[in-house]
C-alpha positions as CSV (number, residue, x, y, z in Angstrom):
1,X,-94.0,22.9,89.4
2,X,-92.5,21.7,86.0
3,X,-92.0,18.2,85.2
4,X,-88.3,17.6,85.0
5,X,-88.5,14.3,83.9
6,X,-89.3,15.3,80.3
7,X,-85.7,16.5,79.9
8,X,-82.4,14.7,79.4
9,X,-80.5,14.9,82.3
10,X,-77.2,16.7,82.4
11,X,-74.3,16.3,84.8
12,X,-72.4,18.9,86.7
13,X,-69.5,19.4,89.0
14,X,-70.6,22.2,91.1
15,X,-72.7,25.3,91.2
16,X,-71.9,29.0,91.8
17,X,-73.6,31.8,93.6
18,X,-76.2,31.9,96.3
19,X,-79.4,33.1,94.5
20,X,-81.9,30.9,93.0
21,X,-82.1,28.9,90.9
22,X,-78.7,27.7,91.4
23,X,-76.0,28.3,88.5
24,X,-74.8,24.7,87.7
25,X,-71.2,24.7,86.1
26,X,-68.6,22.5,84.8
27,X,-70.7,20.1,82.9
28,X,-69.6,16.6,82.9
29,X,-70.0,13.8,80.3
30,X,-72.1,10.9,81.3
31,X,-69.1,8.5,81.2
32,X,-67.4,10.8,83.9
33,X,-70.1,10.2,86.5
34,X,-68.7,6.6,87.6
35,X,-65.4,8.4,88.8
36,X,-67.3,10.9,90.8
37,X,-68.5,10.8,94.5
38,X,-70.4,13.9,94.3
39,X,-72.0,15.6,91.1
40,X,-75.3,17.4,90.6
41,X,-78.0,16.1,88.2
42,X,-79.6,18.9,86.2
43,X,-83.0,18.8,84.3
44,X,-83.7,21.8,81.7
45,X,-86.9,22.9,79.8
46,X,-87.1,23.7,76.5
47,X,-85.9,27.1,77.0
48,X,-82.9,25.8,78.8
49,X,-84.1,27.0,82.2
50,X,-83.0,24.9,85.1
51,X,-86.2,23.2,86.3
52,X,-84.8,20.5,88.6
53,X,-81.5,19.3,90.2
54,X,-80.2,16.8,92.4
55,X,-77.1,16.6,94.5
56,X,-76.0,13.2,94.3
57,X,-73.4,11.8,97.1
58,X,-72.1,8.3,96.9
59,X,-75.2,7.4,94.7
60,X,-77.8,8.9,97.2
61,X,-79.7,12.2,96.5
62,X,-78.5,14.8,99.4
63,X,-80.9,17.5,98.2
64,X,-83.2,18.4,95.5
65,X,-84.5,21.7,94.1
66,X,-87.6,21.9,91.7
67,X,-88.1,25.4,90.0
68,X,-91.1,26.9,88.3
69,X,-91.0,30.2,86.3
70,X,-93.4,33.2,85.5
71,X,-94.2,33.8,81.9
72,X,-91.5,36.6,81.8
73,X,-88.7,34.1,82.9
74,X,-88.5,35.3,86.4
75,X,-88.3,32.5,89.1
76,X,-92.0,31.7,90.4
77,X,-91.5,29.1,93.0
78,X,-88.7,27.0,94.5
79,X,-89.2,23.6,96.1
80,X,-86.1,22.8,98.1
81,X,-85.8,19.3,99.8
82,X,-82.9,18.9,102.2
83,X,-80.7,15.8,103.4
84,X,-83.4,15.0,105.9
85,X,-86.3,15.0,103.3
86,X,-87.6,18.4,104.8
87,X,-89.2,20.2,102.1
88,X,-89.0,24.2,102.1
89,X,-91.3,26.2,99.4
90,X,-90.0,29.6,98.4
91,X,-92.6,31.8,96.2
92,X,-91.5,34.8,94.2
93,X,-93.3,37.5,92.2
94,X,-93.2,38.4,88.6
95,X,-90.2,40.6,89.6
96,X,-88.2,37.9,91.2
97,X,-88.8,39.3,94.9
98,X,-89.4,36.5,97.3
99,X,-93.1,36.5,98.8
100,X,-93.6,36.2,102.5
101,X,-95.0,32.7,103.1
102,X,-98.8,32.8,104.7
103,X,-97.4,31.2,107.8
104,X,-94.6,33.4,108.4
105,X,-94.4,35.9,111.4
C-alpha cells in the first residue's frame, strides 16, 4: 500500500458514489474541523489520487480505507477496516475489475 502519511491531510464533509476509491466531497478548512462531529480525513499522492482516508466520528476513527493503484492509474487494491477493526482486502486487475479472493467460494 502507499504510505498515506507522506501527504498533507485534507478534510471533507462527505463522499459520493458506491464504487472504490470513494469520492470525497465538500472540502473543509482545518479550522472547521473543531465544529464537526463527523468528517473524512483524506490523504492523496503526488498525482492527487486518494491513497487513504479515515472517517472520524467524535474524534475516533470509525472506518479506514487504504488504496494502491496500478501504473495505469486504475485501482489495484483496497484495504478497508470497519468500525469493529475487521480488515477486508479487495484486489483489482489492471482494468479495474475486482478479482476473486483466493479463499472465496
